[in-house]
C-alpha positions as CSV (number, residue, x, y, z in Angstrom):
1,M,-0.1,0.1,0.1
2,L,1.3,3.5,-1.0
3,H,1.7,5.9,1.9
4,L,2.6,8.8,-0.1
5,T,0.4,11.1,-2.3
6,L,1.4,13.5,-5.1
7,R,-0.3,16.3,-3.1
8,Q,2.0,15.8,-0.1
9,L,5.1,15.9,-2.3
10,E,3.5,19.0,-4.1
11,I,3.4,20.5,-0.6
12,F,6.7,19.3,0.3
13,C,8.3,21.0,-2.9
14,A,6.6,24.2,-1.9
15,V,7.8,24.4,1.4
16,A,11.6,23.6,0.3
17,Q,11.1,26.3,-2.5
18,T,9.8,29.0,-0.1
19,G,11.1,28.1,3.1
20,S,7.9,28.4,5.2
21,T,4.6,26.5,5.5
22,V,2.6,29.9,5.6
23,A,4.3,30.9,2.2
24,A,3.8,27.4,0.7
25,A,0.3,27.3,1.8
26,D,-0.4,30.3,-0.6
27,A,1.5,28.5,-3.2
28,V,-0.6,25.2,-3.2
29,A,-3.8,27.1,-2.0
30,L,-4.2,25.5,1.2
31,S,-4.5,26.8,4.8
32,Q,-1.4,26.8,6.8
33,S,-2.9,24.1,9.2
34,A,-3.4,21.9,6.3
35,T,0.0,22.6,5.0
36,S,1.8,21.6,8.0
37,A,-0.5,18.6,8.5
38,A,0.2,17.3,5.1
39,L,4.0,17.8,5.7
40,Q,3.9,16.1,9.0
41,Q,2.0,13.1,7.4
42,L,4.9,12.8,4.6
43,E,7.5,12.9,7.5
44,Q,5.8,10.0,9.2
45,A,5.2,8.2,5.9
46,M,9.0,8.5,5.1
47,G,10.0,7.7,8.7
48,A,12.3,10.8,8.7
49,Q,12.4,14.6,9.2
50,L,12.9,16.5,6.3
51,F,13.4,20.0,7.4
52,E,15.3,21.7,10.1
53,R,14.2,25.2,11.6
54,V,16.8,27.9,11.1
55,G,15.2,31.1,12.4
56,R,11.9,31.5,11.0
57,R,12.9,29.3,8.3
58,L,12.5,25.7,7.5
59,A,15.7,24.4,5.8
60,L,16.0,21.1,4.2
61,N,18.2,18.6,5.8
62,D,20.0,15.7,4.3
63,A,17.1,13.5,4.1
64,G,15.1,16.6,2.5
65,R,17.7,17.3,0.1
66,A,17.9,13.7,-1.1
67,L,14.1,13.6,-1.7
68,L,13.7,16.9,-3.3
69,P,14.7,15.8,-7.0
70,E,12.9,12.7,-6.6
71,A,9.8,14.6,-5.8
72,L,10.2,17.1,-8.4
73,A,10.7,14.5,-11.0
74,L,7.5,12.5,-9.9
75,L,5.6,15.7,-10.0
76,E,6.8,16.8,-13.3
77,Q,6.0,13.2,-14.9
78,A,2.3,13.5,-13.5
79,R,1.9,17.0,-14.7
80,G,3.1,15.6,-18.4
81,M,0.6,12.7,-18.0
82,E,-2.0,14.8,-17.1
83,Q,-1.5,17.4,-19.8
84,A,-1.0,14.7,-22.7
85,F,-4.3,12.9,-21.9
86,S,-6.3,16.3,-21.3
87,A,-5.0,17.3,-24.8
88,R,-5.7,14.0,-26.2
89,T,-9.2,13.6,-24.8
90,Q,-10.4,17.2,-25.0
91,G,-8.4,18.1,-28.3
92,L,-6.6,20.8,-26.6
93,P,-3.2,22.1,-27.7
94,V,-0.2,20.5,-25.8
95,R,1.9,23.2,-24.3
96,L,5.7,23.0,-23.7
97,R,7.5,25.3,-21.5
98,V,10.8,26.3,-22.8
99,A,13.7,28.8,-21.5
100,A,16.3,30.3,-23.7
101,S,19.2,32.6,-23.5
102,T,18.8,36.0,-24.8
103,T,20.7,35.6,-28.3
104,I,19.2,32.3,-28.8
105,G,15.7,33.3,-28.0
106,T,15.7,36.4,-30.2
107,Y,17.5,35.0,-33.3
108,A,17.7,31.4,-33.3
109,L,14.3,30.0,-32.0
110,P,11.9,31.8,-34.3
111,A,12.9,29.6,-37.2
112,V,12.5,26.6,-34.8
113,L,9.0,27.7,-33.8
114,A,7.9,28.5,-37.4
115,R,8.8,25.0,-38.3
116,L,7.2,23.4,-35.5
117,A,4.0,25.4,-36.1
118,R,3.9,23.7,-39.4
119,S,4.6,20.3,-38.4
120,H,2.8,20.3,-35.1
121,P,0.0,22.8,-35.1
122,Q,-1.3,21.4,-31.9
123,L,1.8,22.1,-30.0
124,S,2.1,25.5,-28.4
125,V,5.4,26.5,-26.8
126,D,5.6,29.1,-24.0
127,L,9.3,30.8,-24.1
128,R,11.0,32.4,-21.4
129,I,13.9,34.5,-22.4
130,A,16.7,35.0,-19.7
131,N,20.2,34.9,-19.4
132,T,22.2,31.5,-19.3
133,R,22.6,31.2,-15.7
134,E,18.8,31.9,-15.1
135,V,17.9,29.2,-17.8
136,G,20.0,26.6,-16.0
137,E,18.3,27.6,-12.8
138,A,14.8,27.0,-14.2
139,V,15.7,23.7,-15.8
140,Q,17.0,22.6,-12.4
141,A,14.1,23.7,-10.8
142,L,11.8,21.9,-13.5
143,D,10.2,25.3,-14.1
144,V,10.7,24.5,-17.7
145,D,10.8,21.4,-19.8
146,L,14.1,22.3,-21.8
147,G,16.5,25.0,-21.7
148,L,18.7,26.3,-24.7
149,I,21.8,28.1,-23.6
150,E,25.1,29.8,-24.9
151,G,28.3,28.5,-23.4
152,S,28.7,25.4,-21.2
153,S,26.6,24.3,-18.3
154,Q,28.1,24.5,-14.9
155,W,25.3,22.9,-13.1
156,E,25.1,19.3,-11.5
157,G,22.3,17.3,-12.4
158,L,21.8,18.6,-16.0
159,E,22.1,16.9,-19.3
160,V,23.9,19.0,-22.0
161,E,23.4,18.2,-25.7
162,P,25.4,20.1,-28.3
163,W,22.9,21.9,-30.7
164,M,24.2,24.7,-32.9
165,R,27.7,26.2,-33.7
166,D,27.8,30.3,-33.7
167,E,30.7,32.3,-34.7
168,L,31.8,35.2,-32.4
169,V,33.0,38.3,-34.2
170,I,34.8,41.6,-33.2
171,V,32.7,44.6,-34.2
172,A,33.0,48.4,-34.4
173,A,31.0,51.2,-35.9
174,A,31.4,51.5,-39.5
175,H,32.9,55.2,-39.0
176,D,35.1,54.0,-36.0
177,G,38.9,54.7,-36.7
178,L,39.6,51.3,-35.8
179,V,37.9,50.1,-39.0
180,Q,40.2,52.1,-41.3
181,E,43.2,50.9,-39.2
182,A,42.2,47.3,-39.5
183,A,41.8,47.6,-43.4
184,L,45.5,48.3,-43.7
185,R,46.6,45.7,-41.4
186,P,44.5,43.2,-38.9
187,L,44.5,44.4,-35.3
188,G,46.9,43.1,-33.2
189,V,46.8,42.6,-29.2
190,A,47.9,45.8,-28.3
191,A,45.1,47.8,-30.1
192,L,42.5,45.3,-28.8
193,R,43.8,46.0,-25.2
194,Q,43.3,49.6,-25.5
195,A,40.1,49.5,-27.0
196,R,36.8,50.4,-25.0
197,W,34.9,47.1,-24.7
198,L,31.0,46.8,-24.2
199,L,30.3,43.4,-22.6
200,R,27.1,41.7,-21.4
201,E,26.4,41.3,-17.7
202,P,28.2,38.5,-15.6
203,G,26.2,35.2,-15.8
204,S,25.4,35.8,-19.5
205,G,26.5,33.1,-21.7
206,T,28.0,35.5,-24.1
207,R,29.8,37.3,-21.5
208,E,31.3,33.6,-20.3
209,M,32.4,32.9,-24.0
210,V,33.8,36.2,-24.7
211,E,36.0,35.7,-21.7
212,H,36.9,32.4,-22.6
213,A,37.7,33.4,-26.2
214,L,39.7,36.6,-25.6
215,L,41.4,36.4,-22.3
216,P,43.9,33.9,-23.1
217,H,45.2,36.5,-25.9
218,L,44.5,39.7,-24.4
219,R,45.2,38.8,-20.6
220,Q,42.6,41.5,-19.5
221,L,39.4,42.6,-20.9
222,P,38.0,45.4,-18.7
223,A,34.7,46.7,-19.6
224,G,33.8,50.2,-20.6
225,A,30.3,49.3,-19.9
226,T,28.2,46.4,-19.3
227,L,24.5,45.9,-20.6
228,G,22.0,43.3,-20.2
229,S,21.0,42.8,-23.8
230,S,23.4,42.1,-26.7
231,E,21.1,43.8,-29.0
232,A,21.5,46.9,-27.0
233,I,25.2,46.3,-27.0
234,A,25.3,46.2,-31.0
235,R,23.3,49.4,-31.1
236,C,25.7,51.2,-28.9
237,V,28.6,49.7,-30.7
238,A,27.0,51.2,-33.9
239,Q,26.9,54.7,-32.4
240,G,30.7,54.6,-31.9
241,L,30.6,54.0,-28.0
242,G,33.2,51.1,-28.2
243,I,33.7,47.9,-29.6
244,S,32.4,44.4,-28.8
245,C,32.6,40.6,-29.5
246,L,29.1,39.2,-30.4
247,S,27.5,36.6,-32.3
248,R,27.5,36.9,-36.1
249,V,23.8,35.8,-36.5
250,L,23.0,38.9,-34.2
251,V,25.0,41.6,-35.9
252,Q,24.3,40.2,-39.4
253,A,21.6,42.7,-40.5
254,L,23.7,45.6,-38.9
255,V,26.8,44.7,-40.8
256,A,24.7,44.3,-44.0
257,S,23.3,47.8,-43.5
258,G,26.6,49.4,-43.3
259,E,26.0,50.2,-39.3
260,L,28.8,48.0,-37.9
261,A,31.8,46.5,-39.5
262,V,33.8,43.2,-38.5
263,L,37.1,44.1,-37.6
264,P,39.8,41.7,-39.0
265,T,42.2,40.8,-36.2
266,T,45.4,38.6,-35.5
267,L,43.4,36.3,-33.2
268,P,42.1,32.9,-34.3
269,R,38.5,32.6,-35.5
270,M,36.2,32.2,-32.4
271,W,33.4,29.6,-32.2
272,R,31.0,28.7,-29.2
273,D,28.2,25.9,-29.2
274,F,24.7,26.5,-28.3
275,S,23.3,23.7,-26.2
276,L,19.9,22.1,-25.2
277,V,19.8,21.3,-21.4
278,Q,17.2,19.3,-19.3
279,R,17.1,17.5,-16.0
280,A,19.2,14.3,-15.8
281,G,17.0,11.1,-16.2
282,K,13.8,13.4,-17.3
283,R,11.9,11.5,-20.1
284,R,11.3,13.4,-23.1
285,S,7.5,13.5,-24.0
286,P,6.6,13.2,-27.8
287,A,6.1,16.9,-27.8
288,L,9.4,17.5,-26.3
289,Q,10.8,15.3,-28.8
290,A,9.1,17.0,-31.7
291,F,10.5,20.4,-30.4
292,V,14.1,18.9,-30.0
293,R,13.9,17.5,-33.6
294,A,12.9,21.0,-35.1
295,C,15.7,22.4,-33.1
296,H,18.4,19.8,-35.0
297,E,16.6,20.3,-38.4
298,I,17.1,24.0,-38.3
299,A,20.7,23.6,-37.2
300,Q,21.4,21.4,-40.3
301,H,20.2,24.3,-42.5
302,A,22.5,26.9,-40.7
303,R,25.7,24.7,-40.2
304,P,28.6,26.8,-41.2
């Protein structure tokens, strides 16, 4: 006989994420007393205490930390089952929750979503755009079904699948003096060190990859300014506020219009991978498999 219920596990996860039965009660639409009682029943069924009280907060102990990923995975599986059968019996669209880093969400995913709309019109995608660190955290917490990131994954418990290759290029405003200088001779390390760099914020996959590509050569990369959007950086570079290292797919339109120029340098060409990330052990539903398949089909057409 089972002594656990999905509702108890849902309440346990809510307490773990909020740190109190009061906040968890709001999240699961129960009274505080009912939330506390359900948590107590779960601990009795498990034969172990799951939380320690730290001041006014409830913090997971070692038993609670061991249970949390299993509980999250069970809840996710139950939601997927409920959604799949609801869609099948009621003819409702299946909804996927996807998180993508800024460059991917803005420039790479529209083609994927268009392809998916043609092949699976009953499949809807709720897309969250954030920086790479936030995407990884959302995947870890099972807030989304899949993440798409720039750079490498540094989180435990995530499976990473290479997806698409992207070139990083150094750009300046078309009227910047460095453009004329580079036309005569590719820019060397000394000229690049003296330039004013516009960079993404710490935690961004673009920032991580730019530092990984440039620091071995330049030794230092002081930020003249940091911005939370690669698009904003490209626009500021076009106004002559500095230079930057950005995705070629992002700057392609501005280069074609003559607002930006790619600077020839003595550095080797720089590449990075876009990756798909999901919780380790998570089984892909048919809808998620269709989304991943569309991602790889688009990558085949975009391969350099």
